[in-house]
C-alpha positions in Angstrom: -16.6 12.2 5.6 -20.3 11.9 6.6 -21.1 10.2 9.9 -24.4 8.7 10.7 -25.0 7.5 14.3 -27.7 5.0 15.1 -28.7 4.2 18.6 -30.1 0.7 18.9 -33.0 2.3 20.8 -34.2 3.9 17.5 -34.9 0.4 16.2 -36.4 -0.9 19.5 -39.9 0.1 20.6 -38.7 2.3 23.5 -35.8 4.7 23.1 -35.1 5.1 26.8 -35.2 1.3 27.5 -32.9 0.4 24.6 -30.4 3.1 25.5 -30.1 1.6 29.0 -29.8 -1.9 27.7 -27.2 -1.4 24.9 -24.2 0.7 24.2 -24.0 3.4 21.6 -23.4 2.3 18.0 -22.2 4.3 15.1 -21.5 3.8 11.4 -19.4 6.2 9.2 -19.7 6.3 5.4 -16.5 7.7 3.8 -14.7 7.8 0.5 -12.4 9.3 -2.0 -12.9 10.0 -5.7 -9.7 10.8 -7.7 -9.8 11.3 -11.5 -7.5 13.0 -14.0 -5.3 12.8 -17.1 -1.9 11.1 -17.5 0.7 11.8 -20.2 3.3 9.1 -20.6 6.2 9.6 -23.0 6.7 5.9 -23.7 4.2 3.2 -23.0 5.5 0.0 -24.7 6.9 2.2 -27.5 4.3 4.8 -28.0 3.2 8.0 -26.3 0.0 7.8 -24.2 -2.6 10.3 -23.1 -5.4 8.8 -21.0 -8.0 9.4 -18.3 -7.2 7.4 -15.2 -8.6 6.9 -11.7 -7.1 6.9 -8.2 -3.5 8.1 -9.0 -3.0 10.3 -6.0 -5.2 8.2 -3.7 -7.2 5.2 -4.7 -10.8 5.9 -5.4 -12.9 4.1 -2.7 -15.8 4.1 -0.4 -16.1 2.4 2.9 -18.1 1.8 6.1 -16.5 2.1 9.5 -18.5 1.0 12.5 -18.2 0.6 16.3 -20.4 -0.4 19.2 -19.6 0.5 22.8 -19.8 -2.8 24.8 -19.0 -1.1 28.2 -15.9 -1.0 30.4 -13.8 0.5 27.6 -14.4 -2.4 25.2 -15.8 -1.7 21.7 -16.7 -3.9 18.8 -15.4 -2.5 15.5 -15.6 -3.2 11.8 -14.5 -1.8 8.4 -15.5 -2.6 4.9 -13.7 -0.7 2.2 -14.2 -1.0 -1.6 -11.8 0.2 -4.3 -13.1 1.2 -7.8 -12.1 2.8 -11.0 -14.2 6.0 -11.4 -13.5 6.2 -15.2 -15.5 3.0 -15.9 -17.0 1.9 -12.6 -15.0 -1.4 -12.3 -14.1 -2.9 -9.0 -10.4 -2.6 -8.0 -8.1 -5.1 -6.4 -8.8 -7.8 -9.0 -12.6 -7.5 -8.8 -13.0 -8.0 -5.1 -16.1 -6.3 -3.6 -14.2 -5.1 -0.5 -10.7 -5.5 -1.8 -9.1 -2.6 0.1 -10.0 -3.8 3.6 -12.5 -6.0 5.3 -12.3 -6.8 9.0 -14.0 -7.1 12.4 -12.6 -6.9 15.9 -12.4 -5.6 19.4 -10.7 -2.6 20.9 -10.0 -1.4 24.4 -7.7 1.2 26.0 -4.7 -1.1 25.5 -5.0 -1.9 21.8 -7.1 -3.3 19.0 -7.4 -6.9 17.8 -8.9 -7.5 14.3 -9.6 -10.3 11.9 -10.0 -10.3 8.1 -8.3 -8.8 5.0 -5.9 -6.2 6.4 -2.7 -4.1 5.9 0.6 -5.5 7.2 2.9 -3.7 9.7 5.1 -2.2 7.0 2.1 -0.3 5.8 1.0 0.6 9.3 4.3 1.9 10.6 6.6 2.8 7.6 4.6 3.6 4.4 3.4 7.0 5.6 7.0 8.3 5.2 7.0 7.6 1.5 5.7 10.4 -0.8 3.5 7.9 -2.6 1.2 8.0 0.5 1.5 11.7 1.1 1.3 13.8 -2.0 2.9 11.8 -4.9 0.4 9.0 -5.5 1.1 5.5 -6.9 3.2 6.8 -9.8 5.8 7.9 -7.3 5.8 4.5 -5.5 9.1 2.7 -5.6 9.6 0.7 -8.8 6.8 -1.9 -9.1 5.9 -1.0 -5.5 8.3 -3.9 -4.7 8.4 -3.1 -1.0 4.6 -2.7 -0.8 4.8 0.8 0.7 2.0 1.9 -1.6 -0.5 -0.7 -0.4 -0.5 -2.8 -3.6 -1.0 -6.0 -1.6 -3.0 -6.9 1.5 -3.0 -10.0 3.7 -6.0 -12.3 3.7 -7.1 -14.3 6.7 -5.1 -12.1 8.9 -5.1 -11.6 12.7 -3.8 -8.2 13.7 -2.9 -6.5 17.0 -2.2 -2.8 17.2 -1.2 -1.3 20.5 -2.4 1.9 22.0 -0.1 4.9 22.0 2.2 4.9 25.0 3.9 8.4 25.3 4.4 8.4 21.5 5.4 4.8 21.1 3.2 2.1 19.5 3.7 -1.4 18.1 1.8 -4.2 16.4 1.9 -7.3 14.3 -0.1 -9.4 11.9 -0.3 -13.1 11.1 -2.1 -14.5 8.0 -3.1 -18.1 8.1 -2.2 -20.0 4.9 -5.1 -22.4 5.2 -3.3 -25.3 3.5 -4.1 -28.8 5.0 -1.0 -30.6 6.2 1.4 -27.6 6.0 0.6 -24.7 8.4 3.5 -22.6 7.0 2.5 -22.7 3.4 1.1 -19.3 2.2 1.5 -17.8 5.7 2.3 -14.1 6.0 3.5 -12.4 9.1 4.8 -8.9 10.1 5.8 -6.9 13.1 6.5 -3.2 13.5 6.8 -0.2 15.8 6.6 3.6 15.6 7.5 6.6 17.7 6.4 10.2 17.5 7.6 13.1 19.6 6.9 16.7 18.6 8.0 17.3 15.0 9.8 14.0 14.8 8.3 10.7 13.7 9.8 7.3 12.8 8.8 3.7 12.2 10.4 0.3 11.5 8.8 -3.0 10.4 9.5 -6.5 9.0 7.3 -8.5 6.6 7.7 -12.2 5.7 5.5 -14.0 3.1 5.9 -17.7 2.4 5.1 -18.6 -1.3 4.5 -14.9 -2.1 3.2 -15.4 -5.6 0.1 -17.2 -4.3 -0.1 -15.7 -0.8 0.7 -12.0 -1.0 0.8 -11.2 -4.7 -2.1 -13.5 -5.4 -4.4 -11.9 -2.9 -5.8 -9.4 -5.5 -8.0 -11.9 -7.2 -11.6 -13.0 -7.0 -10.5 -16.6 -7.6 -7.9 -18.7 -5.8 -4.3 -17.9 -7.0 -2.3 -20.7 -8.6 1.4 -21.3 -8.9 1.3 -21.5 -12.7 0.2 -17.9 -13.0 2.4 -14.8 -12.5 0.4 -12.9 -9.9 2.6 -9.7 -10.2 3.1 -8.0 -13.5 5.9 -5.5 -13.0 9.2 -6.5 -14.8 11.0 -5.2 -11.8 10.3 -8.5 -10.0 7.8 -10.7 -11.9 10.6 -13.0 -13.0 11.3 -13.8 -9.3 7.9 -15.4 -8.5 9.3 -18.9 -7.9 10.7 -17.5 -4.6 10.0 -19.8 -1.7 9.7 -16.7 0.5 9.7 -12.9 0.3 11.3 -10.7 3.0 10.9 -7.0 3.4 12.6 -4.8 6.0 11.6 -1.2 6.1 12.3 2.0 8.0 11.2 5.6 7.7 11.3 9.0 9.4 10.2 12.6 9.0 10.9 15.9 10.7 8.8 19.0 10.4 10.3 22.5 10.8 7.8 25.3 10.4 6.2 24.9 6.9 8.9 22.4 5.7 8.9 18.6 6.2 11.9 16.4 5.5 11.4 12.6 5.1 13.3 9.5 4.2 12.7 5.8 3.8 14.8 2.7 3.4 13.8 -0.9 2.5 15.7 -4.1 1.9 13.7 -6.6 -0.2 14.7 -10.2 -1.0 13.1 -13.0 -3.0 14.6 -16.1 -1.3 15.0 -19.7 -2.4 14.0 -19.2 -6.1 13.3 -22.3 -8.1 10.3 -23.4 -6.1 7.8 -24.0 -9.0 5.1 -24.9 -6.4 5.2 -21.2 -5.5 5.3 -19.6 -9.0 6.6 -19.8 -12.6 10.3 -19.8 -13.2 10.9 -19.1 -16.9 14.5 -18.1 -16.5 15.3 -21.1 -14.2 16.6 -19.0 -11.4 18.0 -20.3 -8.2 19.3 -18.5 -5.1 18.2 -15.1 -3.9 17.4 -11.7 -5.6 17.9 -8.7 -3.3 16.9 -5.0 -3.7 18.0 -2.0 -1.6 15.8 1.0 -1.9 16.3 4.5 -0.5 14.0 7.6 -0.8 14.5 11.2 0.3 11.7 13.7 0.1 10.9 17.3 1.0 7.6 19.3 1.0 6.7 22.8 1.8 3.4 24.4 2.7 3.5 27.6 0.7 0.1 28.8 1.9 -2.6 27.1 3.9 -4.2 26.0 0.6 -1.1 25.3 -1.5 1.8 22.9 -1.0 4.6 21.5 -3.2 7.1 18.7 -2.8 10.0 16.9 -4.5 11.5 13.4 -4.0 14.2 11.2 -5.3 14.3 7.4 -5.1 17.2 5.0 -5.7 16.7 1.2 -6.2 19.6 -1.2 -6.6 19.1 -4.8 -7.4 21.7 -7.5 -6.7 21.6 -11.3 -6.7 23.1 -14.6 -5.8 23.0 -17.1 -8.8 20.5 -14.9 -10.7 21.7 -12.1 -12.9 23.6 -8.8 -12.6 20.5 -7.0 -11.3 18.9 -3.7 -12.3 19.2 -0.1 -11.0 16.4 2.5 -11.1 16.7 6.2 -10.5 13.4 8.1 -10.0 12.6 11.7 -9.4 9.3 13.5 -8.9 7.8 16.9 -8.2 4.2 17.6 -7.2 2.0 20.5 -6.2 -1.5 20.5 -4.7 -4.0 23.4 -4.4 -6.9 22.9 -2.0 -10.2 24.4 -3.1 -11.7 23.4 0.2 -10.9 21.0 3.0 -12.2 18.1 0.9 -11.4 19.0 -2.7 -8.0 19.7 -4.3 -6.4 19.8 -7.7 -2.9 18.6 -8.3 -0.1 18.4 -10.8 2.7 15.7 -10.7 5.7 15.1 -12.9 7.9 12.0 -12.7 11.0 10.7 -14.4 12.6 7.2 -14.2 15.8 5.8 -15.7 16.6 2.1 -15.6 19.9 0.2 -16.3 21.2 -3.4 -16.0 19.2 -6.6 -16.3 15.7 -6.9 -14.8 13.9 -9.9 -13.4 12.8 -11.1 -16.8 16.5 -11.6 -17.7 16.3 -8.8 -20.3 17.7 -5.3 -20.4 15.9 -3.3 -17.8 13.3 -0.8 -19.0 11.7 2.1 -17.1 8.6 0.8 -15.3 6.5 3.4 -13.3 4.3 1.6 -10.8 1.0 0.3 -12.3 1.6 2.1 -15.7 2.6 0.2 -18.9 6.4 -0.3 -18.9 8.4 1.7 -21.4 10.2 0.1 -24.3 13.4 2.0 -23.4 15.5 2.8 -20.3 13.7 6.0 -19.5 10.2 7.4 -19.2 8.5 10.7 -18.2 4.9 11.0 -16.8 2.8 14.1 -16.2 -0.4 13.8 -14.2 -3.1 16.5 -13.6 -6.0 15.4 -11.3 -8.9 16.3 -9.1 -9.5 14.6 -5.8 -12.6 14.9 -3.6 -13.1 13.3 -0.2 -16.4 12.7 1.6 
């Protein structure tokens, strides 16, 4: 990460005068470039070998800035772009700053920000999932249905994040729907809290999205999302997009003992009030609620200061009320990283997923690794070798 600090006095005629009149300002340029090769045993019926971008961490660059306003108050901003290093395309549906874009104020008690931002599940729980540690998006829970892997952001969001009080912190977000005559339509809100003491860390959070197909899932688009389009593609839940609301309850924890770290997450996800075609398409004419329970356990070990390895297992169980029998997904992964320097590492990941039951499309469930092309059968294996550089 390269940091460039600019005093406003450098722009003004007199350095001494401007330093007295204005607070110190800084802008940090940072980024990640991740590229490598995927082997997939079944991609819609055929084997696939391809170069891909941003698997372990999304390729990005960003600007992070602050200005000291005095008395402990600072103005802050962040603009963060996602891109595909293999072809130069913008990520997040073609948005220029699709990862994050916000401005706000901070003081010793907390931070208040406005813009396109992460929800409280991401802030307080997602770090306990291997997808945000060493596994990458291919290790995310099926379809990233609980959003632990940052698949979706909240537009038009107001966020408050507290300071750290003896290891305890809390926060919340509220995203304005912006629909005339109905202040609740397309709204998204979340709350969460976290606690860290020594080697132990834990977090809990709740997310609620009204009309999720257009509000939450439709936020990765350069054009306004419409209810006629399916704005999520994974067969794990794309058939449930007529839900009037989406609810996500998550918890996670980790404990470090020497070179070993043990972690676990749990999430309960529900698509509620299906059959609302003003929210999204309903080809299977579902009504009622579809519910998923997800549990992950993970373990990693720092073999040497430059070499780590980890394993994880994830279980997803779908059930429903007036929908179908639901689908079950078993997923296992192993990864290893070797750091050539503080900023550059090479990594190798292998993942296996098995599906059973009936998925959201009302068909026999197929294995569907997050982001990748779904399998044509109930199982799939993926191997990834990649290079990641941070700046």
